[in-house]
NUTOR-583144 format. One record per residue (C-alpha): residue in three letters; z, x, y. Coordinates in nm, 3 decimals. Example, Ala and Ser with C-alpha at 12.3 -4.5 7.8 and 13.67 -1.06 7.14 Angstrom:
<atoms>
   aa        w        u        v
  ALA    0.780    1.230   -0.450
  SER    0.714    1.367   -0.106
</atoms>
This chain:
<atoms>
   aa        w        u        v
  UNK   -6.319   -0.691   -1.574
  UNK   -6.016   -0.895   -1.498
  UNK   -6.074   -1.266   -1.372
  UNK   -6.006   -1.264   -0.999
  UNK   -5.804   -1.592   -1.040
  UNK   -5.563   -1.455   -1.299
  UNK   -5.236   -1.302   -1.247
  UNK   -5.162   -1.006   -1.449
  UNK   -4.857   -0.803   -1.551
  UNK   -4.938   -0.439   -1.498
  UNK   -4.739   -0.281   -1.766
  UNK   -4.702   -0.293   -2.138
  UNK   -4.547   -0.627   -2.239
  UNK   -4.289   -0.429   -2.474
  UNK   -4.158   -0.236   -2.179
  UNK   -4.031   -0.574   -2.037
  UNK   -3.774   -0.561   -2.319
  UNK   -3.663   -0.219   -2.259
  UNK   -3.673   -0.206   -1.863
  UNK   -3.569   -0.568   -1.778
  UNK   -3.377   -0.761   -2.031
  UNK   -3.130   -0.485   -2.096
  UNK   -3.083   -0.403   -1.719
  UNK   -2.850   -0.709   -1.631
  UNK   -2.680   -0.952   -1.857
  UNK   -2.497   -1.125   -1.579
  UNK   -2.640   -1.382   -1.337
  UNK   -2.479   -1.216   -0.998
  UNK   -2.634   -0.895   -1.061
  UNK   -2.984   -1.051   -1.149
  UNK   -2.969   -1.287   -0.856
  UNK   -2.881   -1.006   -0.596
  UNK   -3.224   -0.844   -0.688
  UNK   -3.383   -1.152   -0.547
  UNK   -3.162   -1.171   -0.243
  UNK   -3.262   -0.816   -0.163
  UNK   -3.626   -0.889   -0.216
  UNK   -3.588   -1.166    0.040
  UNK   -3.439   -0.905    0.293
  UNK   -3.742   -0.673    0.220
  UNK   -3.980   -0.956    0.278
  UNK   -3.820   -1.001    0.646
  UNK   -3.669   -1.334    0.569
  UNK   -3.417   -1.485    0.791
  UNK   -3.296   -1.776    0.585
  UNK   -3.269   -1.779    0.209
  UNK   -3.140   -2.077   -0.002
  UNK   -3.003   -2.050   -0.350
  UNK   -2.952   -2.359   -0.546
  UNK   -2.782   -2.355   -0.880
  UNK   -2.832   -2.679   -1.099
  UNK   -2.546   -2.672   -1.355
  UNK   -2.699   -2.988   -1.527
  UNK   -3.045   -2.890   -1.552
  UNK   -2.962   -2.523   -1.596
  UNK   -3.198   -2.391   -1.336
  UNK   -3.171   -2.183   -1.030
  UNK   -3.398   -2.150   -0.737
  UNK   -3.398   -1.885   -0.456
  UNK   -3.632   -1.968   -0.168
  UNK   -3.686   -1.766    0.152
  UNK   -3.879   -1.777    0.483
  UNK   -4.011   -1.438    0.452
  UNK   -4.367   -1.278    0.496
  UNK   -4.490   -1.449    0.159
  UNK   -4.760   -1.286   -0.057
  UNK   -5.118   -1.346   -0.111
  UNK   -5.272   -1.374   -0.448
  UNK   -5.371   -0.988   -0.443
  UNK   -5.004   -0.892   -0.311
  UNK   -4.842   -1.092   -0.605
  UNK   -5.059   -0.888   -0.855
  UNK   -5.033   -0.546   -0.668
  UNK   -4.674   -0.576   -0.539
  UNK   -4.477   -0.812   -0.753
  UNK   -4.644   -0.793   -1.105
  UNK   -4.701   -0.416   -1.082
  UNK   -4.380   -0.275   -1.231
  UNK   -4.245    0.056   -1.145
  UNK   -4.437    0.066   -0.811
  UNK   -4.231    0.260   -0.562
  UNK   -4.303    0.017   -0.261
  UNK   -4.146    0.283   -0.016
  UNK   -4.407    0.537   -0.069
  UNK   -4.667    0.251    0.034
  UNK   -4.470    0.141    0.329
  UNK   -4.389    0.300    0.683
  UNK   -4.128    0.545    0.573
  UNK   -3.953    0.269    0.351
  UNK   -3.946    0.004    0.633
  UNK   -4.051   -0.351    0.607
  UNK   -4.310   -0.494    0.843
  UNK   -4.039   -0.598    1.075
  UNK   -3.858   -0.256    1.066
  UNK   -3.585   -0.328    0.803
  UNK   -3.500   -0.053    0.585
  UNK   -3.632   -0.146    0.246
  UNK   -3.376   -0.199   -0.054
  UNK   -3.630   -0.225   -0.331
  UNK   -3.769    0.100   -0.497
  UNK   -3.813    0.109   -0.870
  UNK   -3.985   -0.217   -0.902
  UNK   -3.794   -0.337   -1.191
  UNK   -3.573   -0.586   -1.032
  UNK   -3.795   -0.883   -1.128
  UNK   -3.784   -0.794   -1.495
  UNK   -3.396   -0.829   -1.478
  UNK   -3.437   -1.190   -1.465
  UNK   -3.541   -1.196   -1.840
  UNK   -3.198   -1.088   -1.899
  UNK   -3.055   -1.420   -1.800
  UNK   -3.366   -1.657   -1.853
  UNK   -3.681   -1.699   -2.056
  UNK   -3.919   -1.864   -1.803
  UNK   -3.950   -1.752   -1.427
  UNK   -4.163   -1.948   -1.175
  UNK   -4.289   -1.764   -0.865
  UNK   -4.447   -1.932   -0.580
  UNK   -4.543   -1.767   -0.250
  UNK   -4.727   -1.885    0.056
  UNK   -4.886   -1.675    0.313
  UNK   -5.152   -1.763    0.580
  UNK   -5.171   -2.119    0.462
  UNK   -5.241   -2.025    0.102
  UNK   -5.015   -2.104   -0.193
  UNK   -5.028   -1.907   -0.501
  UNK   -4.787   -1.950   -0.801
  UNK   -4.736   -1.855   -1.155
  UNK   -4.501   -1.875   -1.448
  UNK   -4.379   -1.592   -1.676
  UNK   -4.260   -1.663   -2.011
  UNK   -4.055   -1.402   -2.184
  UNK   -4.116   -1.531   -2.550
  UNK   -4.495   -1.514   -2.454
  UNK   -4.447   -1.154   -2.324
  UNK   -4.295   -1.061   -2.640
  UNK   -4.558   -1.159   -2.850
  UNK   -4.838   -0.998   -2.644
  UNK   -4.951   -0.659   -2.814
  UNK   -4.920   -0.366   -2.610
  UNK   -5.308   -0.307   -2.605
  UNK   -5.361   -0.624   -2.429
  UNK   -5.252   -0.744   -2.064
  UNK   -5.002   -1.014   -2.030
  UNK   -5.139   -1.284   -1.783
  UNK   -4.880   -1.536   -1.644
  UNK   -4.954   -1.887   -1.626
  UNK   -5.137   -1.961   -1.318
  UNK   -5.004   -2.281   -1.125
  UNK   -5.172   -2.242   -0.787
  UNK   -5.455   -1.984   -0.695
  UNK   -5.529   -1.965   -0.302
  UNK   -5.462   -2.342   -0.256
  UNK   -5.467   -2.444    0.098
  UNK   -5.148   -2.562    0.249
  UNK   -4.972   -2.624    0.571
  UNK   -4.636   -2.499    0.452
  UNK   -4.474   -2.204    0.627
  UNK   -4.487   -1.845    0.489
  UNK   -4.219   -1.780    0.233
  UNK   -4.167   -1.717   -0.149
  UNK   -3.956   -1.939   -0.391
  UNK   -3.857   -1.801   -0.744
  UNK   -3.716   -2.076   -0.999
  UNK   -3.536   -1.949   -1.310
  UNK   -3.569   -2.196   -1.597
  UNK   -3.431   -2.183   -1.960
  UNK   -3.131   -1.992   -1.883
  UNK   -3.020   -1.777   -2.167
  UNK   -2.669   -1.702   -2.049
  UNK   -2.426   -1.914   -2.246
  UNK   -2.220   -2.015   -1.915
  UNK   -2.354   -2.010   -1.580
  UNK   -2.110   -1.833   -1.352
  UNK   -1.888   -2.100   -1.147
  UNK   -2.020   -2.147   -0.806
  UNK   -1.735   -2.011   -0.608
  UNK   -1.726   -1.705   -0.842
  UNK   -2.090   -1.663   -0.791
  UNK   -2.056   -1.676   -0.424
  UNK   -1.782   -1.416   -0.437
  UNK   -1.993   -1.201   -0.670
  UNK   -2.289   -1.213   -0.448
  UNK   -2.088   -1.127   -0.130
  UNK   -1.956   -0.810   -0.282
  UNK   -2.290   -0.670   -0.363
  UNK   -2.485   -0.703   -0.021
  UNK   -2.391   -0.631    0.336
  UNK   -2.670   -0.751    0.545
  UNK   -2.580   -1.131    0.550
  UNK   -2.598   -1.264    0.913
  UNK   -2.622   -1.613    1.078
  UNK   -2.884   -1.509    1.296
  UNK   -3.070   -1.261    1.107
  UNK   -3.035   -1.323    0.732
  UNK   -2.848   -1.624    0.654
  UNK   -2.814   -1.693    0.269
  UNK   -2.681   -2.043    0.187
  UNK   -2.565   -2.119   -0.172
  UNK   -2.552   -2.475   -0.299
  UNK   -2.506   -2.669   -0.626
  UNK   -2.607   -3.009   -0.764
  UNK   -2.247   -3.132   -0.676
  UNK   -2.308   -3.095   -0.302
  UNK   -2.131   -2.768   -0.280
  UNK   -2.248   -2.553    0.011
  UNK   -2.149   -2.215    0.133
  UNK   -2.305   -1.981    0.387
  UNK   -2.298   -1.615    0.354
  UNK   -2.293   -1.440    0.712
  UNK   -2.156   -1.146    0.870
  UNK   -1.812   -1.198    0.733
  UNK   -1.903   -1.259    0.383
  UNK   -1.903   -0.892    0.241
  UNK   -1.573   -0.788    0.404
  UNK   -1.396   -1.095    0.304
  UNK   -1.489   -1.057   -0.052
  UNK   -1.346   -0.732   -0.105
  UNK   -1.028   -0.750    0.152
  UNK   -0.702   -0.830   -0.014
  UNK   -0.573   -1.193    0.053
  UNK   -0.301   -1.020    0.257
  UNK   -0.408   -0.703    0.433
  UNK   -0.118   -0.455    0.524
  UNK   -0.328   -0.172    0.671
  UNK   -0.697   -0.107    0.759
  UNK   -0.834    0.244    0.822
  UNK   -1.175    0.246    0.981
  UNK   -1.409    0.562    0.948
  UNK   -1.498    0.728    1.180
  UNK   -1.333    0.521    1.450
  UNK   -0.973    0.581    1.348
  UNK   -1.025    0.947    1.270
  UNK   -1.189    1.106    1.578
  UNK   -0.876    1.354    1.644
  UNK   -0.900    1.448    1.268
  UNK   -1.268    1.493    1.287
  UNK   -1.250    1.739    1.560
  UNK   -1.016    1.963    1.327
  UNK   -1.181    1.905    1.014
  UNK   -1.534    2.024    0.885
  UNK   -1.545    1.774    0.587
  UNK   -1.481    1.477    0.807
  UNK   -1.715    1.625    1.074
  UNK   -1.982    1.621    0.814
  UNK   -1.939    1.276    0.710
  UNK   -1.976    1.151    1.065
  UNK   -2.261    1.380    1.132
  UNK   -2.439    1.211    0.829
  UNK   -2.368    0.843    0.965
  UNK   -2.137    0.767    0.696
  UNK   -1.893    0.491    0.779
  UNK   -1.647    0.264    0.582
  UNK   -1.338    0.081    0.570
  UNK   -1.019    0.105    0.340
  UNK   -0.784   -0.196    0.335
  UNK   -0.423   -0.184    0.150
  UNK   -0.231   -0.491    0.036
  UNK    0.143   -0.516    0.081
  UNK    0.160   -0.528   -0.320
  UNK   -0.049   -0.381   -0.593
  UNK   -0.378   -0.556   -0.611
  UNK   -0.531   -0.681   -0.935
  UNK   -0.711   -0.405   -1.127
  UNK   -1.055   -0.561   -1.061
  UNK   -0.993   -0.534   -0.681
  UNK   -0.888   -0.181   -0.678
  UNK   -1.102    0.111   -0.586
  UNK   -1.400    0.186   -0.354
  UNK   -1.761    0.083   -0.346
  UNK   -2.069    0.264   -0.199
  UNK   -2.346    0.066   -0.033
  UNK   -2.678    0.221    0.059
  UNK   -2.907    0.023    0.278
  UNK   -2.665   -0.265    0.269
  UNK   -2.706   -0.300   -0.102
  UNK   -2.435   -0.213   -0.346
  UNK   -2.491    0.142   -0.512
  UNK   -2.196    0.201   -0.701
  UNK   -1.940   -0.047   -0.825
  UNK   -1.573   -0.047   -0.719
  UNK   -1.390    0.231   -0.872
  UNK   -1.062    0.422   -0.809
  UNK   -1.207    0.749   -0.924
  UNK   -1.521    0.708   -0.704
  UNK   -1.451    1.019   -0.511
  UNK   -1.174    1.185   -0.722
  UNK   -1.143    1.186   -1.106
  UNK   -0.782    1.246   -1.069
  UNK   -0.694    0.961   -0.864
  UNK   -0.343    0.896   -1.030
  UNK   -0.163    0.837   -0.689
  UNK    0.006    0.498   -0.668
  UNK   -0.182    0.456   -0.346
  UNK   -0.494    0.351   -0.537
  UNK   -0.328    0.045   -0.696
  UNK   -0.289   -0.088   -0.332
  UNK   -0.613    0.012   -0.191
  UNK   -0.955   -0.118   -0.198
  UNK   -1.263   -0.058    0.040
  UNK   -1.625    0.053    0.096
  UNK   -1.844    0.314    0.236
  UNK   -2.206    0.295    0.387
  UNK   -2.403    0.598    0.278
  UNK   -2.771    0.517    0.343
  UNK   -2.900    0.877    0.311
  UNK   -2.821    0.857   -0.059
  UNK   -3.116    0.606   -0.104
  UNK   -3.356    0.766    0.162
  UNK   -3.529    1.007   -0.064
  UNK   -3.877    0.844   -0.148
  UNK   -3.928    1.026   -0.467
  UNK   -3.587    1.112   -0.611
  UNK   -3.339    0.845   -0.723
  UNK   -2.964    0.932   -0.737
  UNK   -2.857    0.573   -0.803
  UNK   -2.822    0.446   -1.146
  UNK   -3.087    0.158   -1.244
  UNK   -2.812   -0.104   -1.295
  UNK   -2.649    0.018   -0.959
  UNK   -2.316    0.067   -1.098
  UNK   -2.276    0.428   -1.019
  UNK   -2.397    0.705   -0.816
  UNK   -2.539    1.020   -0.985
  UNK   -2.290    1.248   -0.788
  UNK   -2.354    1.563   -0.999
  UNK   -2.737    1.532   -0.939
  UNK   -2.737    1.791   -0.653
  UNK   -2.490    2.033   -0.486
  UNK   -2.531    1.813   -0.162
  UNK   -2.421    1.515   -0.344
  UNK   -2.138    1.700   -0.510
  UNK   -2.027    1.827   -0.148
  UNK   -2.055    1.480   -0.013
  UNK   -1.812    1.342   -0.292
  UNK   -1.588    1.636   -0.218
  UNK   -1.573    1.553    0.159
  UNK   -1.512    1.177    0.078
  UNK   -1.223    1.271   -0.146
  UNK   -1.060    1.475    0.134
  UNK   -1.097    1.159    0.355
  UNK   -0.913    0.938    0.111
  UNK   -0.659    1.214    0.062
  UNK   -0.595    1.184    0.449
  UNK   -0.576    0.812    0.420
  UNK   -0.333    0.834    0.146
  UNK   -0.086    1.054    0.363
  UNK   -0.136    0.803    0.674
  UNK   -0.068    0.511    0.442
  UNK    0.243    0.659    0.305
  UNK    0.362    0.739    0.655
  UNK    0.266    0.397    0.790
  UNK    0.469    0.243    0.497
  UNK    0.751    0.454    0.540
  UNK    0.784    0.376    0.904
  UNK    0.726   -0.011    0.839
  UNK    0.985   -0.006    0.577
  UNK    1.251    0.159    0.798
  UNK    1.167   -0.113    1.057
  UNK    1.209   -0.374    0.801
  UNK    1.537   -0.238    0.676
  UNK    1.671   -0.243    1.041
  UNK    1.581   -0.592    1.109
  UNK    1.720   -0.708    0.765
  UNK    2.042   -0.535    0.843
  UNK    2.074   -0.682    1.168
  UNK    1.973   -1.026    1.070
  UNK    2.300   -1.088    0.873
  UNK    2.613   -1.166    1.082
  UNK    2.846   -0.990    0.837
  UNK    2.639   -0.682    0.800
  UNK    2.581   -0.665    1.165
  UNK    2.934   -0.670    1.253
  UNK    3.001   -0.376    1.027
  UNK    2.706   -0.185    1.185
  UNK    2.861   -0.253    1.533
  UNK    3.219   -0.175    1.432
  UNK    3.385    0.093    1.599
  UNK    3.524    0.202    1.250
  UNK    3.174    0.253    1.102
  UNK    3.148    0.589    0.924
  UNK    2.821    0.758    0.833
  UNK    2.887    0.692    0.464
  UNK    2.893    0.334    0.555
  UNK    2.579    0.330    0.737
  UNK    2.414    0.532    0.446
  UNK    2.532    0.275    0.195
  UNK    2.402   -0.016    0.369
  UNK    2.057    0.149    0.458
  UNK    2.026    0.262    0.095
  UNK    2.090   -0.081   -0.046
  UNK    1.843   -0.226    0.188
  UNK    1.572    0.010    0.116
  UNK    1.615   -0.066   -0.252
  UNK    1.607   -0.447   -0.189
  UNK    1.312   -0.413    0.030
  UNK    1.091   -0.209   -0.220
  UNK    0.768   -0.400   -0.244
  UNK    0.798   -0.401   -0.622
  UNK    1.144   -0.582   -0.622
  UNK    1.145   -0.931   -0.741
  UNK    1.478   -1.033   -0.588
  UNK    1.467   -1.344   -0.376
  UNK    1.564   -1.341   -0.006
  UNK    1.870   -1.535   -0.095
  UNK    1.991   -1.286   -0.348
  UNK    1.906   -0.995   -0.107
  UNK    2.150   -1.159    0.146
  UNK    2.446   -1.209   -0.088
  UNK    2.391   -0.845   -0.221
  UNK    2.384   -0.701    0.140
  UNK    2.694   -0.910    0.240
  UNK    2.899   -0.808   -0.068
  UNK    2.791   -0.443    0.006
  UNK    2.910   -0.490    0.380
  UNK    3.266   -0.576    0.240
  UNK    3.282   -0.257    0.041
  UNK    3.242   -0.047    0.360
  UNK    3.523    0.133    0.521
  UNK    3.467   -0.034    0.835
  UNK    3.484   -0.368    0.693
  UNK    3.816   -0.298    0.523
  UNK    3.961   -0.165    0.825
  UNK    3.838   -0.458    1.030
  UNK    3.924   -0.730    0.808
  UNK    4.247   -0.604    0.610
  UNK    4.562   -0.833    0.654
  UNK    4.739   -0.501    0.704
  UNK    4.501   -0.383    0.963
  UNK    4.773   -0.316    1.222
  UNK    4.918   -0.058    0.968
  UNK    4.672    0.223    1.013
  UNK    4.624    0.341    1.379
  UNK    4.267    0.268    1.485
  UNK    4.209    0.607    1.613
  UNK    4.297    0.772    1.299
  UNK    3.990    0.950    1.139
  UNK    3.954    1.270    0.945
  UNK    3.663    1.493    1.065
  UNK    3.416    1.613    0.816
  UNK    3.533    1.968    0.901
  UNK    3.857    1.901    0.730
  UNK    3.881    1.970    0.340
  UNK    3.729    1.714    0.089
  UNK    4.075    1.627   -0.043
  UNK    4.222    1.510    0.279
  UNK    3.904    1.330    0.353
  UNK    3.925    1.158    0.014
  UNK    4.290    1.057    0.066
  UNK    4.186    0.884    0.390
  UNK    3.908    0.699    0.205
  UNK    4.151    0.590   -0.062
  UNK    4.396    0.470    0.206
  UNK    4.116    0.242    0.370
  UNK    4.030    0.112    0.021
  UNK    4.368    0.031   -0.060
  UNK    4.424   -0.144    0.270
  UNK    4.229   -0.450    0.150
  UNK    4.434   -0.571   -0.125
  UNK    4.540   -0.902    0.046
  UNK    4.707   -1.055   -0.254
  UNK    4.978   -0.789   -0.354
  UNK    5.234   -0.665   -0.082
  UNK    5.408   -0.440   -0.321
  UNK    5.093   -0.260   -0.447
  UNK    4.984   -0.240   -0.092
  UNK    5.315   -0.071    0.027
  UNK    5.308    0.156   -0.283
  UNK    4.957    0.277   -0.256
  UNK    4.997    0.341    0.137
  UNK    5.320    0.505    0.119
  UNK    5.212    0.724   -0.191
  UNK    4.881    0.822   -0.015
  UNK    5.052    0.893    0.314
  UNK    5.291    1.117    0.141
  UNK    5.013    1.294   -0.033
  UNK    4.828    1.341    0.317
  UNK    5.133    1.468    0.469
  UNK    5.194    1.707    0.203
  UNK    4.833    1.833    0.183
  UNK    4.772    1.867    0.558
  UNK    5.103    2.038    0.643
  UNK    5.037    2.291    0.329
  UNK    4.676    2.359    0.434
  UNK    4.765    2.424    0.802
  UNK    5.050    2.675    0.709
  UNK    4.847    2.849    0.442
  UNK    4.547    2.895    0.667
  UNK    4.772    3.030    0.958
  UNK    5.059    3.188    0.789
  UNK    4.997    3.534    0.929
  UNK    5.002    3.376    1.279
  UNK    5.301    3.165    1.197
  UNK    5.486    3.477    1.075
  UNK    5.405    3.663    1.398
  UNK    5.531    3.360    1.595
  UNK    5.858    3.377    1.392
  UNK    5.792    2.998    1.289
  UNK    5.777    3.132    0.921
  UNK    5.999    3.396    0.790
  UNK    5.851    3.676    0.573
  UNK    5.976    3.519    0.253
  UNK    5.833    3.178    0.323
  UNK    5.494    3.307    0.442
  UNK    5.466    3.553    0.165
  UNK    5.191    3.349   -0.029
  UNK    5.047    3.008   -0.097
  UNK    5.312    2.928   -0.356
  UNK    5.598    3.025   -0.135
  UNK    5.466    2.776    0.127
  UNK    5.427    2.512   -0.131
  UNK    5.798    2.556   -0.229
  UNK    5.910    2.476    0.125
  UNK    6.055    2.123    0.144
  UNK    5.814    1.859    0.338
  UNK    6.041    1.787    0.617
  UNK    6.064    2.168    0.692
  UNK    5.697    2.225    0.653
  UNK    5.629    1.920    0.897
  UNK    5.872    2.092    1.146
  UNK    5.670    2.423    1.112
  UNK    5.361    2.239    1.177
  UNK    5.503    2.065    1.513
  UNK    5.635    2.403    1.611
  UNK    5.280    2.561    1.554
  UNK    5.114    2.278    1.741
  UNK    5.358    2.362    2.042
  UNK    5.269    2.738    2.029
  UNK    4.900    2.643    2.022
  UNK    4.935    2.413    2.330
  UNK    4.852    2.113    2.141
  UNK    5.160    1.917    2.260
  UNK    5.229    1.795    2.603
  UNK    5.522    1.996    2.674
  UNK    5.745    2.262    2.478
  UNK    6.042    2.007    2.464
  UNK    5.825    1.737    2.292
  UNK    5.849    1.934    1.959
  UNK    6.193    1.863    1.919
  UNK    6.160    1.492    1.994
  UNK    5.878    1.472    1.739
  UNK    6.095    1.654    1.473
  UNK    6.395    1.430    1.569
  UNK    6.182    1.127    1.516
  UNK    6.071    1.232    1.186
  UNK    6.450    1.292    1.092
  UNK    6.558    0.955    1.256
  UNK    6.292    0.760    1.057
  UNK    6.398    0.918    0.731
  UNK    6.022    0.989    0.651
  UNK    6.086    1.189    0.347
  UNK    6.354    0.966    0.213
  UNK    6.131    0.666    0.249
  UNK    5.830    0.819    0.092
  UNK    6.014    0.984   -0.179
  UNK    6.165    0.635   -0.277
  UNK    5.833    0.513   -0.345
  UNK    5.797    0.814   -0.610
  UNK    6.147    0.815   -0.774
  UNK    6.305    0.474   -0.706
  UNK    6.181    0.168   -0.889
  UNK    6.413   -0.066   -0.702
  UNK    6.377    0.008   -0.320
  UNK    6.090   -0.028   -0.126
  UNK    6.030    0.058    0.248
  UNK    5.937   -0.243    0.458
  UNK    5.583   -0.287    0.617
  UNK    5.775   -0.236    0.969
  UNK    5.927    0.096    0.853
  UNK    5.577    0.214    0.714
  UNK    5.415    0.133    1.050
  UNK    5.679    0.317    1.241
  UNK    5.614    0.624    1.007
  UNK    5.245    0.601    1.070
  UNK    5.278    0.557    1.442
  UNK    5.491    0.866    1.453
  UNK    5.289    1.081    1.225
  UNK    4.929    0.979    1.332
  UNK    4.894    1.194    1.656
  UNK    5.033    1.498    1.505
  UNK    4.815    1.468    1.211
  UNK    4.508    1.440    1.410
  UNK    4.611    1.742    1.613
  UNK    4.660    1.930    1.281
  UNK    4.318    1.857    1.164
  UNK    4.185    2.072    1.464
  UNK    4.346    2.355    1.325
  UNK    4.158    2.331    0.986
</atoms>
């Protein structure tokens, strides 16, 4: 019979190596097992103290504590499913118990050789020390008895349990701030009033883990969007059975996205059950083909308690790194439903980002005076607007490394290449009438000639080049427009006796008509179509054309390398031709 004063590890000593040491090799994972034990013991305060000099760690709580018998039956009895021995898996105070397999305490031997356990309950103190080296040397046909330190010793101390981890075997103890962050990520029941965990070290560091700890540990440093289930999806839940099923099973969660891609270690989603991490962060948590760029921006979690509610079957891996999704049809369906929820979030995220980018583009464009003037110019064309918006879209891409100053310079340079800027800022602005524009219904050649005119009108340093380009382009525009109108309407022109049969025979015969005569026919046709103010104005218009020697001046530019029309002459020609060209465009 065992000595009643003894502590006994109720398992083959060799099993400790297989079940415990190999379970966790990192400090945070091992410590979280102790924190959740404190939760299961109804503790409201827990203190974790790390002494980096002495290489010891103490975890102390103010929970229910354990008697000598309870230490033997509950703590030292390995693989005991405590949920089957409690009120439907609840603690004495009604908390959902997180422990299940009874292996967590063995995990401590993955990071240390000696563990001291001290528990006080009902004014009795009991404590012992487990030594991994002694456990290893204990034959399987014998029981291992931890070293008794206190057995039912009277005390006035309050109930609670403390575990001291000595002789750490990890080469480097996790830095305190990293440790706090890792503990925060693995549990979501911290609370100032109900379960406050305080982490301290031997250099006076102190950090309280409360309600904000978990979310703050997984959220990006800058959050662009947050999607909360089920709160943000009530309308979708009404339409989608998959989402409806998730809500009916009390599944909740949040997805956070950053404005730029997150570090790889921060990407993906985790699953919590009863507040405890059940599955590590993973981008493929709910979809094996998660290759959408959304996943590099997103992080989040989902609370799925029912996964861990089964008192007999276990669907969470022992190291709590993953969920056995393929274990049952129910879990496979659950994963599929969660995948559909994520797909919906992806669509929302893309729409939100597109809308935000459009707004940023608008704000950026209107924040620069030079660009703003172009956007508000009466000469702004649709191609101008598209050029500026597309340029801004590229510059506002979150993958762009271009500085704000460089973006400003690029946009200002781009604005100077717009038609509106060229027309508004040309030295020869007064040459081209402000109301002259070519509608989109007119052929592409005529519209292109107009664009070339605007482009050429900004050469401020070379007057001869300007006169040459504008004169030649005007000659081409006049030639093309008159020919296009006569060719398109030649049958009607013949019936009106404006064209004779030989002239209107085909396209080539029209091309052979001299420019002055073609312009005359165009004006007569405009009069016949009621486009002129009165019937006599056609003769005035034709007379002006001849008086200004339009053909002669424009032909000089092509044939005479000595003589140039003056700016004044070119201006008079433009003013004379512009109203009739605009009316001609209406006939095309």
